matplotlib code that plots the C-alpha trace (Angstrom):
import matplotlib.pyplot as plt

x = [-11.2, -12.7, -9.2, -8.9, -12.2, -11.4, -8.0, -10.0, -12.6, -9.7, -8.0, -11.2, -12.0, -8.4, -8.9, -12.4, -10.8, -7.9, -10.1, -11.3, -7.8, -6.5, -9.2, -8.3, -4.7, -5.5, -7.7, -4.8, -2.5, -2.5, -0.7, 0.9, 1.7, 4.7, 5.0, 8.4, 11.1, 13.7, 15.6, 16.1, 16.7, 14.7, 16.2, 17.6, 14.0, 12.9, 15.9, 15.3, 11.6, 11.9, 14.8, 12.8, 9.6, 11.7, 13.3, 9.9, 8.8, 12.0, 11.6, 7.9, 7.3, 5.4, 2.3, -0.4, -3.7, -3.5, -2.6, 0.7, 1.9, 3.3, 5.3, 5.0, 7.5, 7.0, 9.3, 7.3, 10.7, 9.5, 6.7, 3.1, 1.8, 3.7, 2.6, -1.0, -0.9, 1.0, -1.5, -4.4, -2.3, -1.8, -5.5, -7.0, -4.5, -2.7, -5.7, -3.6, -5.1, -3.1, -1.3, 1.8, 5.2, 4.8, 8.2, 7.0, 3.8, 2.8, 2.9, 0.7, -1.9, -1.9, -2.8, -5.4, -8.4, -7.6, -7.4, -10.8, -12.6, -11.4, -11.6, -8.0, -6.1, -3.1, -0.3, 2.1, 5.4, 7.6, 5.9, 5.2, 2.8, 0.0, -2.8, -2.1, -4.5, -7.2, -6.9, -8.7, -10.5, -8.4, -5.1, -3.2, 0.3, 3.3, 5.9, 5.6, 4.5, 6.6, 4.5, 5.4, 9.0, 9.0, 7.0, 9.7, 12.4, 10.4, 10.2, 13.9, 15.8, 14.7, 15.3, 18.9, 20.3, 18.9, 17.1, 17.1, 16.6, 16.4, 14.3, 15.2, 12.9, 12.1, 9.2, 6.4, 4.0, 6.3, 8.6, 5.6, 4.5, 8.0, 8.3, 4.9, 4.9, 8.5, 8.1, 4.8, 6.1, 9.5, 7.9, 5.4, 8.5, 9.9, 12.2, 12.4, 12.3, 14.4, 13.5, 11.9, 13.5, 12.0, 14.2, 12.8, 12.1, 13.7, 17.5, 17.9, 20.9, 21.4, 24.3, 22.5, 20.0, 22.8, 24.5, 21.4, 21.5, 25.2, 24.4, 21.4, 23.7, 20.9, 21.8, 20.8, 19.5, 16.4, 16.5, 14.0, 15.0, 13.6, 15.5, 18.6, 19.3, 20.7, 24.5, 24.2, 23.0, 25.5, 28.4, 27.5, 26.9, 30.3, 32.0, 30.6, 32.0, 28.7, 29.6, 32.9, 30.6, 28.7, 25.6, 24.3, 22.3, 19.1, 16.3, 14.1, 15.9, 15.8, 18.9, 21.1, 19.7, 21.3, 21.7, 24.1, 25.4, 28.9, 29.3, 28.8, 32.1, 32.9, 31.4, 28.0, 29.2, 26.9, 24.0, 20.8, 17.5, 14.2, 12.8, 10.9, 13.7, 17.6, 19.5, 21.1, 17.8, 19.0, 16.1, 16.7, 14.2, 15.9, 19.4, 18.1, 16.3, 19.5, 21.8, 19.3, 18.9, 22.5, 23.2, 20.6, 21.7, 25.5, 26.9, 23.4, 22.3, 18.6, 17.1, 13.7, 12.3, 13.2, 11.4, 8.2, 8.4, 9.1, 6.2, 3.9, 4.4, 3.6, 0.3, -0.6, 0.2, -1.5, -4.6, -4.5, -4.3, -7.2, -9.5, -8.3, -7.8, -11.4, -13.2, -12.1, -10.6, -12.9, -12.4, -8.6, -8.7, -10.8, -8.2, -5.3, -7.0, -6.1, -3.1, -0.8, 2.8, 6.3, 8.4, 12.2, 11.5, 9.6, 5.8, 3.4, -0.4, -2.5, -5.2, -8.5, -10.0, -7.3, -5.7, -2.4, 0.4, 1.1, 4.7, 7.6, 9.8, 13.3, 15.9, 19.2, 22.8, 25.3, 28.2, 31.1, 31.3, 33.6, 34.7, 31.1, 28.7, 25.3, 22.1, 22.4, 19.2, 19.3, 15.5, 12.1, 8.5, 6.2, 3.2, 3.1, 0.0, 0.2, -0.4, -1.5, -4.7, -5.8, -5.6]
y = [62.8, 61.3, 60.0, 58.5, 56.6, 55.2, 54.0, 52.4, 50.9, 49.5, 48.0, 46.3, 45.0, 43.6, 41.9, 40.6, 39.2, 37.7, 35.8, 33.2, 32.9, 32.4, 29.8, 28.1, 28.1, 26.3, 23.8, 23.1, 22.2, 18.6, 18.7, 15.9, 16.4, 14.4, 13.9, 12.4, 12.3, 14.7, 15.2, 12.9, 9.1, 8.1, 10.9, 8.4, 7.2, 10.8, 11.4, 8.1, 8.6, 12.3, 11.5, 8.7, 10.8, 13.6, 11.1, 9.7, 13.4, 14.1, 10.8, 11.3, 15.1, 17.3, 17.6, 14.7, 14.9, 18.6, 19.1, 20.5, 18.2, 20.0, 18.1, 19.7, 18.1, 18.4, 17.2, 15.4, 14.8, 11.3, 12.4, 11.4, 14.7, 16.8, 14.5, 15.0, 18.7, 18.8, 16.6, 18.9, 22.0, 20.3, 19.4, 22.7, 25.3, 23.8, 21.7, 18.7, 16.0, 13.3, 12.7, 10.3, 9.3, 8.2, 6.9, 5.1, 3.3, 5.7, 8.5, 6.7, 6.0, 9.5, 10.8, 8.1, 9.9, 13.0, 11.1, 9.7, 12.9, 14.7, 11.8, 12.3, 9.1, 8.6, 6.3, 4.7, 4.7, 3.3, 2.2, -1.6, -2.7, -4.8, -2.9, 0.6, 0.1, -1.0, 2.5, 4.4, 3.2, 6.0, 4.4, 2.4, 1.0, 1.0, -0.2, -3.8, -5.3, -7.1, -10.3, -10.7, -10.7, -12.4, -15.5, -16.1, -16.2, -18.3, -21.0, -20.6, -20.8, -24.2, -25.8, -24.4, -25.7, -23.1, -24.9, -22.3, -18.7, -15.5, -12.7, -9.1, -6.4, -2.7, -2.4, -1.0, -2.1, -3.5, -5.1, -6.8, -8.0, -9.2, -11.2, -12.8, -13.8, -15.2, -17.0, -18.6, -19.8, -20.9, -22.9, -24.5, -25.7, -27.3, -24.5, -23.2, -19.6, -19.5, -15.8, -12.8, -9.5, -6.0, -2.9, 0.6, 2.5, 5.7, 6.0, 2.3, 0.6, -2.9, -4.0, -5.4, -7.3, -8.6, -9.9, -11.9, -13.4, -14.3, -16.0, -17.9, -19.5, -19.8, -21.0, -17.5, -14.1, -12.8, -9.0, -6.3, -2.7, 0.2, 1.6, 3.3, 1.4, -1.7, -0.5, -0.1, -3.6, -5.0, -3.0, -4.2, -7.8, -8.0, -6.2, -8.9, -11.6, -13.2, -14.3, -16.0, -17.6, -19.4, -17.2, -16.4, -13.2, -13.4, -11.1, -9.0, -6.7, -3.6, -4.8, -4.9, -1.8, -1.0, 2.6, 1.7, -1.8, -0.6, 1.1, -2.2, -3.6, -7.3, -8.5, -8.4, -10.9, -14.0, -12.4, -13.9, -11.6, -11.8, -8.6, -7.3, -5.3, -5.3, -2.7, -5.6, -7.0, -8.0, -6.8, -4.3, -1.9, -1.8, -1.5, 1.8, 2.9, 2.6, 4.2, 7.2, 7.5, 7.5, 10.0, 12.3, 11.8, 11.8, 9.2, 7.7, 4.1, 3.5, 1.2, -0.3, 3.0, 4.6, 1.9, 2.6, 6.3, 5.7, 3.2, 5.4, 8.2, 5.9, 4.8, 8.6, 9.4, 6.5, 7.2, 10.9, 9.6, 7.3, 10.0, 12.5, 15.0, 15.1, 13.8, 14.1, 11.7, 8.9, 8.7, 8.8, 6.0, 3.9, 4.4, 3.4, 0.2, -2.9, -1.4, -4.1, -3.0, -3.8, -2.2, -2.0, -4.6, -7.0, -7.4, -5.7, -5.7, -3.1, -5.3, -3.8, -5.1, -4.6, -1.5, -3.5, -4.6, -8.2, -8.6, -11.1, -11.6, -12.5, -14.4, -12.5, -13.0, -10.2, -10.7, -8.7, -7.7, -5.1, -4.0, -3.4, -5.2, -6.1, -8.0, -10.7, -12.6, -16.4, -17.5, -15.9, -16.5, -15.1, -12.9, -12.8, -11.2, -9.6, -12.7, -10.3, -9.8, -13.4, -13.3]
z = [-26.5, -29.6, -30.5, -27.0, -27.3, -30.7, -29.4, -26.4, -28.8, -31.0, -28.1, -26.8, -30.1, -30.4, -27.0, -28.1, -31.3, -29.4, -26.9, -29.4, -30.9, -27.4, -26.7, -30.1, -29.3, -26.0, -27.9, -30.3, -27.5, -26.0, -22.6, -20.7, -17.1, -16.2, -12.3, -11.6, -8.8, -10.3, -7.0, -3.9, -3.5, -6.8, -9.0, -11.5, -12.2, -13.1, -15.3, -17.2, -17.8, -18.8, -21.3, -22.8, -23.1, -24.8, -27.2, -28.3, -29.0, -31.0, -33.0, -33.7, -33.8, -31.4, -33.4, -33.5, -35.0, -35.4, -31.8, -30.6, -27.9, -24.7, -21.9, -18.5, -16.2, -12.2, -9.5, -6.8, -4.8, -4.1, -1.7, -2.3, -0.7, -3.2, -6.1, -5.1, -5.0, -8.4, -9.9, -8.7, -10.1, -13.5, -13.8, -12.6, -13.7, -16.7, -17.9, -18.9, -21.0, -19.6, -16.3, -16.4, -14.6, -11.0, -10.0, -6.8, -6.0, -3.2, -5.8, -8.2, -5.4, -4.4, -7.8, -8.5, -6.9, -8.9, -12.2, -11.3, -10.3, -13.3, -15.7, -16.8, -18.1, -15.9, -17.2, -14.6, -16.5, -13.5, -10.3, -10.2, -7.4, -8.8, -7.3, -8.9, -11.9, -9.5, -7.6, -10.5, -13.6, -15.5, -14.3, -17.0, -17.0, -19.3, -16.8, -15.2, -12.1, -9.5, -9.5, -13.3, -12.6, -9.1, -10.2, -13.0, -10.6, -8.2, -11.1, -12.2, -9.0, -7.7, -11.0, -10.9, -7.6, -5.2, -2.5, 0.3, 0.2, 2.4, 0.9, 1.2, 0.0, 0.4, 2.8, 0.6, -2.0, -4.7, -2.0, -0.5, -3.9, -4.7, -1.5, -1.6, -5.4, -5.2, -1.9, -2.8, -6.3, -4.9, -2.0, -4.5, -6.5, -3.5, -2.2, 1.4, 2.4, 5.6, 6.6, 5.1, 5.7, 5.0, 4.9, 5.3, 2.0, 3.0, 3.8, 4.1, 5.8, 4.4, 6.7, 9.7, 7.3, 5.4, 8.5, 9.3, 5.8, 6.2, 9.5, 8.0, 5.2, 2.5, -1.0, -2.3, -1.4, -3.3, -3.5, -4.5, -4.0, -6.1, -9.0, -7.9, -4.6, -6.3, -6.3, -2.5, -1.9, -4.2, -2.6, 1.0, -0.2, -1.5, 1.3, 3.8, 1.4, 1.0, -2.5, -1.2, 1.4, -1.4, -1.3, -4.7, -5.3, -7.3, -7.8, -9.9, -12.5, -10.4, -8.4, -11.5, -12.9, -16.3, -15.3, -12.4, -13.5, -14.6, -11.3, -9.4, -10.7, -11.5, -8.2, -10.1, -12.7, -12.8, -10.8, -12.3, -12.4, -14.0, -15.8, -18.6, -20.1, -20.7, -22.4, -24.2, -25.5, -29.1, -31.2, -34.1, -32.5, -29.2, -30.6, -32.3, -29.2, -27.1, -29.7, -30.1, -26.2, -25.7, -28.4, -26.8, -23.3, -22.8, -20.4, -19.8, -20.6, -20.9, -18.3, -17.6, -16.4, -19.7, -21.7, -19.4, -20.4, -24.0, -24.4, -22.2, -24.8, -27.7, -26.0, -25.6, -29.3, -30.8, -28.7, -29.8, -33.4, -33.0, -31.4, -34.1, -31.3, -30.3, -27.2, -23.6, -21.1, -21.7, -25.4, -25.0, -22.3, -24.7, -27.4, -25.1, -24.0, -26.1, -27.9, -29.2, -30.5, -30.6, -27.9, -27.3, -24.7, -27.1, -27.9, -25.6, -25.0, -22.9, -21.5, -22.3, -19.1, -16.4, -18.3, -17.3, -19.4, -20.8, -21.9, -22.1, -19.1, -19.5, -17.3, -17.5, -16.2, -15.6, -18.1, -19.4, -23.0, -24.6, -21.2, -20.0, -17.8, -19.3, -18.3, -21.0, -21.6, -21.7, -21.5, -21.9, -20.7, -23.4, -22.9, -19.2, -17.5, -14.0, -11.7, -9.0, -10.8, -10.6, -6.8]

ax = plt.figure().add_subplot(projection="3d")
ax.plot(x, y, z, "-o")
ax.set_aspect("equal")
plt.show()
């Protein structure tokens, strides 16, 4: 009997001693909840961002300011309701310090209220609608905005023989931004937008829209579709012989996504786009990033989604160093604002007021080198803020 009591007492003492140790272990873990589309139509985005986040951790270690960094990846399947539930679970059950990822604008907007209520910094690594950072004071961006890219193309096209355009965009936030900011700038520069076409985001069929474009006979077709859908547009554009009919394709860089470019074939040669990143960006830092990414991920070429994930991790790591692992979401957020650094894409600033990204935007043309297709940069607009914030 006495022996049993002694065993029970010893067990209780062990549990009592273990509790503070467990709490301490919890305190020494820094958790990042990565909400991404790992399956479904936007799965390529999820794969790219996750691979880049893991690469950053492999290069920089998984211990920062005495904290063990843990990445918790959740598949939102591209659905806002799923993303919202996952964000709640990550905050309440997993007690994450940061939320990140967000492959589509509706996902980021679904997560924003949870970030606000829980005071959890949320880093948009992929989605690109201008309004995202205004949806929560805890939302910050490491990706880009469509107005940044669209305005650059609206300046370039009319100066390079393109006087009439039909726009074709996916019908949701980024597409609406791309259409609006390209058309406004293109027309300001003397161009004419003949027609504005919007394609459903889910399961799009581009054929009837492209037939309309062919009938309208513009100088060029301006395209925005989300990452992963560019190859389908290109295929149907070529099948309809629109290039042979003298209609050029232009757009934001999503349409000649580096991840899919080689699958598009030589029909993509000569397509001009404006974007914040190309795998072919010639800096030494980018060459190392691409080599390390490809070594870690067989048969994958990093695209603009990858650089958003990679830089998002950099923002988190540096904020954690600045706060020395102390303080909650507000301290972390303050340390994220105003960061200036060299990215594989070029120089980057996280604007302290808007929590949005200022970055270079490049004009690129699809060219063939060493048997592969690349988006080759031929001009740059330096330090572009989000034009959507000034409206």
